[in-house]
RORO-938239 format. One record per residue (C-alpha): y, x, z; residue in one letter. Coordinates in steps of 0.1 Angstrom, whole numbers, always signed. Each point is the difference from the previous one (the first is absolute). Example, Ala and Ser with C-alpha at 12.3 -4.5 7.8 and 13.67 -1.06 7.14 Angstrom:
% RORO-938239
-45  +123  +78  a
+34  +14  -7  s
This chain:
% RORO-938239
+18  +223  -154  x
+30  +17  +2  x
+12  -25  +29  x
-27  +14  +22  x
+8  +30  +14  x
-19  +29  +6  x
-10  +15  +32  x
-1  +36  +3  x
-35  -6  +18  x
-8  -22  -29  x
-3  +21  -31  x
-22  -20  -25  x
+9  -41  +3  x
+20  -27  +14  x
-28  -12  +30  x
+5  -35  +25  x
-13  -34  +1  x
-3  -33  -17  x
-2  -25  +30  x
-19  -21  -30  x
-33  -16  +16  x
-12  -39  +12  x
+2  -16  +28  x
+22  +3  +32  x
+28  +18  -5  x
+21  +30  +18  x
+30  -10  +26  x
+33  +9  -4  x
-4  +27  +28  x
-31  +13  -16  x
+12  +5  -37  x
+31  +22  +19  x
-26  +18  +24  x
-18  +10  -33  x
+27  +10  -15  x
+8  +26  +26  x
-38  +10  +1  x
-1  +8  -40  x
+34  +13  +3  x
-14  +26  +29  x
-27  +10  -24  x
+21  +12  -30  x
-9  -34  -25  x
+30  -15  -15  x
-5  -34  -11  x
-5  -34  +10  x
-12  -31  -19  x
+0  -33  +12  x
-23  -26  -14  x
-23  -19  +22  x
-22  -23  -16  x
+7  -28  +27  x
+37  +3  -2  x
+4  -30  -19  x
+38  +3  -13  x
-17  +36  -12  x
-29  -21  -22  x
-5  -36  +1  x
+38  -9  +7  x
+10  +27  -17  x
+31  -22  -20  x
+14  -11  +32  x
+26  +28  +18  x
-9  +9  +33  x
+27  -15  +32  x
+23  +22  +16  x
-19  +11  +29  x
-26  +11  -22  x
+29  +19  -20  x
+12  +14  +33  x
-31  +21  +9  x
-9  +10  -36  x
+37  +13  +8  x
-10  +15  +28  x
-31  +12  -17  x
+12  +22  -26  x
+30  +14  +21  x
-31  +17  +23  x
-18  +9  -33  x
+35  +17  -13  x
+5  +13  +39  x
-29  +18  -8  x
-7  +15  -31  x
-23  -33  -12  x
+10  -16  -32  x
-4  -36  +3  x
-17  -23  -27  x
-4  -31  -1  x
-28  -20  -19  x
-4  -35  -15  x
-31  -15  -12  x
+10  -27  -27  x
-31  +0  -22  x
-18  -30  +19  x
+24  -25  -18  x
+26  +16  -21  x
+2  -15  -34  x
+15  +41  -16  x
+16  -16  -32  x
+25  -20  +21  x
+31  +19  +0  x
+10  -20  +34  x
-31  +10  +17  x
+6  +42  -11  x
+35  -11  +17  x
-15  -12  +30  x
-20  +30  +5  x
+28  +24  -7  x
+23  -20  +21  x
-28  +1  +35  x
-1  +41  -12  x
+39  +4  +0  x
+6  -20  +33  x
-23  +27  +17  x
+22  +23  -14  x
+26  -16  +16  x
-10  +8  +33  x
-15  +35  -7  x
-27  +7  -19  x
+0  +27  -24  x
-35  -9  -19  x
-20  -29  -14  x
-35  -10  -9  x
-13  -28  -24  x
-31  -4  +14  x
-25  -18  -29  x
-31  +6  +18  x
-25  -22  +11  x
+7  -29  -23  x
-18  -17  -32  x
-6  +26  -24  x
+11  -25  -25  x
+34  -17  -13  x
-1  -33  +18  x
+34  -22  -14  x
-3  -15  -38  x
+30  +16  -6  x
-8  +34  +14  x
-36  -4  -21  x
+21  -7  -33  x
+29  +24  +5  x
-18  +30  +10  x
-27  +25  -19  x
-18  +1  +35  x
+5  +7  +42  x
+9  +30  -8  x
+31  -4  -26  x
+12  -30  +25  x
+0  +20  +33  x
+12  +40  -17  x
+33  -26  -21  x
+5  -14  +41  x
-4  +33  +15  x
+27  +15  -27  x
+29  -24  +1  x
-4  +0  +41  x
+3  +36  -1  x
+31  -6  -22  x
+17  -23  +22  x
-9  +22  +29  x
+19  +29  -20  x
+25  -18  -13  x
+16  -14  +38  x
-19  +31  +20  x
+3  +32  -29  x
-21  +16  -20  x
-21  +20  +27  x
-12  -30  +23  x
-37  -2  -4  x
-26  -23  -7  x
-32  +3  +9  x
-33  -25  -21  x
-32  -8  +14  x
-18  -15  -27  x
-28  -22  -2  x
-26  +20  -11  x
+9  +25  +28  x
-34  +16  +7  x
-24  +23  -24  x
-2  +29  -21  x
-7  -17  -36  x
+25  -6  -20  x
+3  -41  -13  x
+23  -23  -23  x
+21  -8  +28  x
+1  +32  +12  x
+8  +11  -38  x
+27  -25  -1  x
+18  +1  +27  x
+3  +35  +0  x
+10  +1  -33  x
+34  -24  +9  x
+8  +7  +36  x
+28  +20  +4  x
-9  +36  +4  x
+20  +5  +31  x
-15  -30  +16  x
-28  +17  +23  x
-38  -24  +0  x
-21  +0  +30  x
-39  +4  -2  x
-25  +1  +32  x
-24  +25  -11  x
-31  -4  -19  x
-12  -27  +22  x
+27  -28  +19  x
-12  +21  +35  x
-9  +35  -18  x
-25  +23  +22  x
+9  +31  -26  x
+32  +0  -23  x
+4  +31  -20  x
+27  +17  -22  x
-25  -12  -28  x
+0  -29  +7  x
+34  -10  +5  x
+5  +22  -35  x
-24  -25  -15  x
+23  -33  +17  x
+35  +21  -16  x
-14  +3  -30  x
-7  -37  -5  x
+34  -10  +13  x
+18  +26  -16  x
+17  +17  +35  x
-12  +18  +35  x
-11  -29  +19  x
+15  -5  +37  x
-28  -4  +25  x
-9  -34  +20  x
-22  +14  +19  x
-19  -25  +17  x
-10  +15  +32  x
+4  -4  +31  x
+8  -35  -10  x
-26  -26  +17  x
+7  -36  -17  x
-29  -1  -19  x
-21  +5  +31  x
+23  -12  +26  x
-25  +2  +29  x
-3  +39  -2  x
+27  +31  +8  x
+0  +26  -19  x
+6  +30  +19  x
-11  +29  -19  x
+19  +21  -21  x
+9  +6  -40  x
-30  +17  -22  x
-11  -2  -31  x
+33  +8  -14  x
-4  +33  -21  x
+31  +32  +4  x
+6  -4  -33  x
+1  -38  -4  x
+43  +3  +18  x
+8  +20  -30  x
-12  -30  -26  x
+24  -30  +26  x
+32  -9  -4  x
+0  -11  +35  x
-24  -7  +25  x
+1  -35  +23  x
-26  -9  +25  x
-10  -35  +11  x
+3  +0  +38  x
-22  -29  +20  x
+11  -29  +14  x
+4  +21  +33  x
+30  +26  -8  x
-8  +22  +40  x
-40  -1  -13  x
+10  +15  -37  x
+21  +27  +11  x
-33  +19  +7  x
-9  -2  -36  x
+36  +7  -13  x
+4  +30  +23  x
-29  +12  -20  x
+17  -3  -33  x
+38  +16  +8  x
-25  +31  +5  x
-21  -6  -34  x
+33  -4  -19  x
+18  +32  +19  x
-29  +21  -11  x
-28  -15  -21  x
-22  +34  -8  x
-5  +7  +42  x
+0  -34  +8  x
-31  -9  +21  x
-6  -35  +11  x
-17  +12  +29  x
+25  +15  +21  x
+22  -19  -17  x
-13  -32  +18  x
-2  +19  +35  x
+34  +12  -2  x
+14  -37  -10  x
-23  -12  +30  x
+21  +21  +23  x
+33  -6  -17  x
-7  -40  +2  x
-7  -1  +40  x
+34  +22  +6  x
+15  -27  -16  x
-20  -24  +18  x
+12  +15  +36  x
+34  +1  -9  x
-6  -41  -11  x
-20  -9  +34  x
-34  +16  -4  x
-17  +22  +31  x
+2  +37  -10  x
-37  -2  +21  x
-16  -22  -28  x
+4  +27  -26  x
-38  +4  -1  x
-11  -37  -1  x
+25  -6  -32  x
-17  +36  -15  x
-30  -15  +5  x
+8  -41  -6  x
+14  +14  -36  x
-31  +17  -9  x
-15  -37  +0  x
+23  -8  -24  x
+4  +26  -20  x
-27  -12  -30  x
+18  -15  -26  x
-4  -5  -38  x
+10  +35  -14  x
-18  +11  +36  x
-33  -19  +6  x
-27  +24  +14  x
+10  +9  +38  x
-22  -5  +22  x
+17  -11  +33  x
-13  -1  +38  x
-5  -36  -11  x
-21  +5  -24  x
-16  +27  +17  x
-10  -28  +29  x
-23  -15  -27  x
-23  +31  +6  x
+0  -12  +38  x
+30  +28  +13  x
+11  -22  +32  x
+23  +28  +13  x
+18  -1  -34  x
+0  -42  +8  x
+18  +7  +31  x
+25  +25  -12  x
+9  -23  -29  x
+3  -35  +24  x
+18  +22  +31  x
+29  +12  -30  x
+1  -32  -15  x
+6  -20  +32  x
+28  +25  +17  x
+16  -4  -37  x
-1  -39  +4  x
+14  -2  +29  x
+32  +21  -8  x
+4  -18  -35  x
+23  -28  +17  x
+29  +36  +2  x
-10  +20  -28  x
+6  -15  -35  x
-24  +19  -19  x
-26  -14  +28  x
+14  -29  -8  x
-9  +2  -30  x
-34  +10  +0  x
-8  -23  +31  x
-28  -20  -17  x
-16  +30  -16  x
-3  +11  +36  x
-14  -35  +11  x
-26  +0  -20  x
-9  +38  +5  x
-6  -12  +37  x
-19  -26  -13  x
-23  +21  -17  x
-7  +19  +21  x
-7  -20  +31  x
-29  -17  -28  x
-16  +36  -9  x
-1  +6  +40  x
-13  -34  +6  x
-29  +2  -23  x
-8  +32  +14  x
+2  -18  +33  x
-21  -24  -16  x
-29  +21  -18  x
-7  +24  +31  x
-2  -36  +23  x
-26  -14  -24  x
-18  +35  -1  x
-1  +0  +32  x
-15  -32  +6  x
+30  -22  +15  x
-2  -26  -23  x
+24  -19  +24  x
+28  +27  +0  x
-4  +7  -42  x
+4  -36  -7  x
+36  -6  +19  x
+10  +32  -14  x
-10  -13  -34  x
+20  -30  -3  x
+30  +16  +24  x
+0  +29  -30  x
-4  -25  -30  x
+29  -21  +11  x
+19  +33  -3  x
-13  +8  -30  x
+12  -29  -19  x
+33  +5  +2  x
-2  +34  -11  x
+18  +6  -35  x
+17  -40  +2  x
+30  +16  -9  x
+3  +35  +2  x
-32  +23  -19  x
-7  +36  +0  x
-13  +18  -26  x
-36  -3  +4  x
-21  -24  +26  x
-27  +26  +4  x
+2  -1  +40  x
-2  -39  -3  x
-29  +5  -26  x
-18  +20  +28  x
+9  -22  +30  x
-11  -31  -20  x
-34  +14  -6  x
-3  +12  +39  x
+11  -38  +5  x
-23  -24  -19  x
-33  +7  +15  x
+15  -11  +31  x
+17  -33  -15  x
-28  -6  -18  x
-26  -1  +31  x
+17  -30  +9  x
+8  -15  -38  x
+37  +3  +5  x
+11  +16  -31  x
-14  -21  -29  x
+7  +12  -32  x
+20  +24  -20  x
+11  +1  -34  x
+18  +35  -13  x
+7  +17  -31  x
-10  +34  +20  x
-27  -16  +21  x
-26  +19  +18  x
-29  -18  -14  x
+10  +17  -33  x
+32  +11  -7  x
-4  +0  -37  x
-9  -34  -6  x
+25  -15  +17  x
-27  -28  +9  x
+0  -22  +32  x
-19  +16  +29  x
-13  -20  +28  x
-1  +15  +36  x
-27  -22  +18  x
-31  -1  -17  x
-1  -37  +20  x
+29  -15  -27  x
-15  +3  -36  x
+23  +2  -29  x
-12  -36  -16  x
+23  +0  -30  x
+34  +18  -19  x
+13  -17  -29  x
+17  +13  -29  x
+32  +14  +8  x
-12  +7  +35  x
+21  -33  +20  x
-20  -18  +16  x
-27  +17  +16  x
-19  -18  +21  x
-22  +17  +27  x
-30  -17  +18  x
-4  +5  +40  x
-35  -8  -4  x
+5  -23  +30  x
+26  -25  +13  x
+29  +20  +18  x
+21  -12  +26  x
+33  +24  +4  x
+36  -9  +17  x
+11  +17  -30  x
-1  +21  -31  x
+23  +30  -5  x
+9  +13  -38  x
+15  +32  -3  x
+11  +13  -38  x
+22  +26  -15  x
+2  +22  -31  x
+10  +35  -13  x
+25  +17  +18  x
+25  -3  -31  x
-6  -41  -2  x
+19  -19  +28  x
-18  -28  +13  x
-7  -35  -17  x
+23  -25  +12  x
-29  -24  +2  x
-33  +3  +21  x
-36  -10  -14  x
-13  -31  +6  x
-28  -8  +21  x
-25  -27  +3  x
-31  -9  +21  x
-26  -25  -7  x
-32  -7  +18  x
-24  -5  -30  x
+16  +17  -29  x
+9  -31  -24  x
+34  -16  +23  x
+28  +31  +12  x
+30  -8  +21  x
+26  +21  -4  x
+18  +19  +33  x
+34  +4  +5  x
+4  +38  +3  x
+30  +9  +27  x
+16  +34  -10  x
+4  +21  +34  x
+10  +34  -26  x
-2  +6  -33  x
-30  +2  -13  x
-18  -15  +26  x
-9  -35  +7  x
-13  -21  +29  x
-23  -36  -7  x
-7  -21  +28  x
-39  -11  -8  x
-9  -7  +36  x
-1  -45  -17  x
-25  +17  -29  x
-35  +14  +5  x
-5  +13  -33  x
-30  +17  -19  x
+20  +12  -32  x
+32  +17  -6  x
+22  -6  -33  x
+24  +23  -1  x
+25  +4  -28  x
+23  +30  +0  x
+6  +12  -39  x
+34  +21  +9  x
-18  +20  +32  x
-15  +32  -10  x
-17  +7  +35  x
-6  -24  +26  x
-18  -4  +32  x
-14  -33  +13  x
-4  +1  +39  x
-15  -25  +23  x
+14  -6  +39  x
-6  +7  +29  x
+20  +28  -18  x
+35  -3  +13  x
+29  -5  -21  x
+23  +26  -2  x
+25  -2  +28  x
+34  +11  -23  x
+31  +6  +22  x
+37  -13  -9  x
+6  +38  -14  x
-34  +0  -20  x
+6  -32  -9  x
+34  +6  -19  x
-18  +32  -15  x
-23  -18  -16  x
+27  -22  -19  x
């Protein structure tokens, strides 16, 4: 990419970020902050391509308004002032008619309008779209998707060159953007695409734990040029309830020799993304000597130093480091023992240290931008620690024969446990599994915890079968495809409320709806109970007027749920917590 300058500390490839994630977009101020950050790290490329900007993707044909164009002009100017090339990306692939001259002209004019306010490079992003042509005219006019896309990209390049000069840069994100095997699409695209159009590639996978020089060479052979890496780390749009604060790893030193450029896709949280980006800068500067753990520790120190300038209390650096380790496990670095995972074996001191650190950081979140970004995860860590402490205390009281105290602790702790991970989640739940194992005997004693179904249940982790936690309430029937599940209590029950709490794996959002609960005195006639949502994944049904023996549960979308009876109190959710769960 000739227009993108090479820094002296950057002997290999242009490096930067691609703001290419789904979900909430950055603010203008956050983008300007990010430009300053990457420039300080000797990165020299910024690509604007957020999927949720409607005028970038859904409404690509429509021009930006004057206010947006003023912001783009300031953004491009900020890039130039800091030695960063501003690149604007457009994603017309969901609806474009490739063979329409009017549509092709609209693409070119949209890009040229951004050139008028200072953008110096451009990207045509045709990722995450249907893998075949959609319009009848395109189906008859082209030999396939690659043919249509290559002609579009080549024409756009010609139009840009005629207006802006022959050195203008055009990047291209293909519809097949991952993997190492060739395909008819990639072969056709590489054969037809102008040789100086650079092509994006995410590695062997969409989120690639490892990327080697051999991987890049394989893709280059398929596409006919060295790829520019679109590294989907530390991006978290596929897991918005997770943060990834770990270092770059799994990218071999020789990889850079096989790339035309290296861009990282950050998280929706820009300041939290800087931890990983700082390690990337070290890797690019010296891939042969890069050591992820040492780079990570330096990145934490530098991140906290900058955070102090932005309002973070200096004395909380140790707390930040401790919590960063809790948030370190990631798709490219999953096997990390943290204080909370250690708490699964009952290390109370680690729990208390972690809780204190998270609480102190949470107190400072109002006046520290990075702590404000991660406040939801800090709250979840506090809830996890409270749950583990309560479970340990409950177990101790039960062992000592203090039954009433144990029961009170179990009630209170289970209320907190049901809020854990509602919106913000950690890599593992070992400590919560440990807490549940301590709480369940006490809950079973009074019949509070009726039933659990889990794809990784304690009763049978491999089969995912339904597990009863109270022998007095056996499973009467489980029909094919799971719903409905019918429980026979074996006796008439009269309680105030039923509480249903359900969830799914960490990388899948909670279902929109709640399970359907019905009760019956005879197993023949069932009354459906209205469920009131009190938080994502938690519903409460008033059954005070419905004595029952049978309960029917219809929850086809839930992989994991609990059914409990009052007198377990409903979780008390403050306004702040309630906003966190939406």
